matplotlib code that plots the C-alpha trace (Angstrom):
import matplotlib.pyplot as plt

x = [41.3, 42.6, 40.1, 40.0, 39.0, 35.7, 37.4, 39.7, 36.6, 34.8, 37.5, 36.3, 33.5, 34.0, 31.6, 33.0, 32.0, 28.3, 28.6, 27.4, 29.7, 28.4, 29.0, 32.4, 33.2, 31.7, 33.8, 36.9, 36.5, 35.8, 38.9, 41.0, 39.6, 37.9, 35.1, 34.9, 32.6, 29.7, 30.1, 27.1, 25.4, 22.3, 21.6, 22.3, 20.1, 17.3, 17.8, 17.9, 14.8, 12.8, 14.0, 12.6, 9.4, 9.0, 9.7, 7.2, 4.4, 1.7, -0.1, -1.2, -3.7, -3.5, -6.5, -5.9, -8.0, -6.8, -8.4, -10.2, -7.7, -4.8, -6.4, -7.4, -3.9, -2.5, -4.9, -3.5, 0.1, -0.3, -2.0, 1.2, 3.2, 1.2, 0.4, -2.7, -2.9, -2.6, 0.4, 2.1, 1.3, 2.6, 5.9, 6.2, 5.8, 8.4, 10.9, 10.3, 10.7, 14.0, 15.5, 15.5, 12.7, 14.0, 12.3, 11.1, 12.6]
y = [-34.3, -31.4, -29.1, -28.6, -25.4, -25.5, -25.2, -28.4, -30.2, -29.0, -28.4, -26.2, -24.5, -21.1, -21.8, -19.0, -16.2, -17.0, -17.1, -14.0, -12.3, -14.2, -17.5, -16.6, -16.0, -19.2, -21.2, -19.3, -20.0, -23.8, -23.9, -22.6, -25.5, -23.4, -25.5, -28.3, -31.3, -31.7, -34.4, -36.9, -35.3, -37.1, -36.1, -32.6, -32.6, -33.8, -31.3, -28.4, -29.8, -29.9, -26.4, -25.2, -27.1, -25.4, -22.0, -22.5, -24.1, -21.6, -23.2, -20.4, -17.8, -13.9, -11.7, -8.0, -4.8, -2.3, 1.0, 0.7, 3.4, 1.3, -1.9, -0.1, 1.1, -2.4, -4.0, -1.3, -2.2, -5.8, -5.5, -4.2, -6.9, -9.6, -11.2, -11.8, -9.2, -11.9, -13.5, -10.0, -9.1, -12.5, -11.9, -8.3, -10.0, -12.9, -10.1, -8.1, -10.8, -12.1, -8.6, -8.3, -5.7, -2.7, 0.7, 2.5, 6.0]
z = [41.5, 39.5, 37.5, 34.1, 32.1, 30.4, 27.0, 27.9, 28.4, 25.3, 22.8, 19.9, 22.0, 23.6, 26.4, 28.5, 26.2, 26.8, 30.6, 32.6, 35.0, 38.1, 36.3, 35.1, 38.5, 39.9, 37.2, 38.0, 41.7, 40.8, 38.4, 41.2, 43.4, 46.0, 46.1, 48.7, 48.4, 50.7, 53.4, 53.0, 50.2, 50.1, 53.8, 53.3, 50.0, 52.1, 54.8, 52.4, 50.7, 54.0, 54.8, 51.1, 51.7, 55.2, 53.7, 50.8, 52.8, 53.7, 56.6, 58.6, 58.1, 58.8, 58.9, 59.0, 58.5, 56.4, 54.9, 51.6, 50.1, 50.9, 49.6, 46.3, 46.1, 46.8, 44.1, 41.6, 42.3, 42.1, 38.6, 37.6, 39.0, 37.8, 41.0, 43.3, 46.0, 48.9, 47.2, 46.9, 50.5, 51.6, 49.8, 51.5, 55.0, 54.1, 52.6, 55.7, 58.4, 56.6, 56.3, 52.7, 52.2, 50.4, 50.9, 48.0, 47.5]

ax = plt.figure().add_subplot(projection="3d")
ax.plot(x, y, z, "-o")
ax.set_aspect("equal")
plt.show()
């Protein structure tokens, strides 16, 4: 099915000017026909939802000992972030094991 520009779908409305750079790139890619439908969408959706559930499920406990000085520094840092410190530490560990933790300079 040939794609149509957003302006053709919604005449008189300039939706593209309200899009971020990333959104414009996605729209442009879609309009070029670079997107392909997912085979068996409902099965794939269930599969991805299960992955997400497993990623977000916190079903294991980890107890560690750290110095009081480090804990105080950690608690000061998380106050600025607005998160409970255990959530913050869990986030750091998650980023580390997935290779997305960025070292502060």
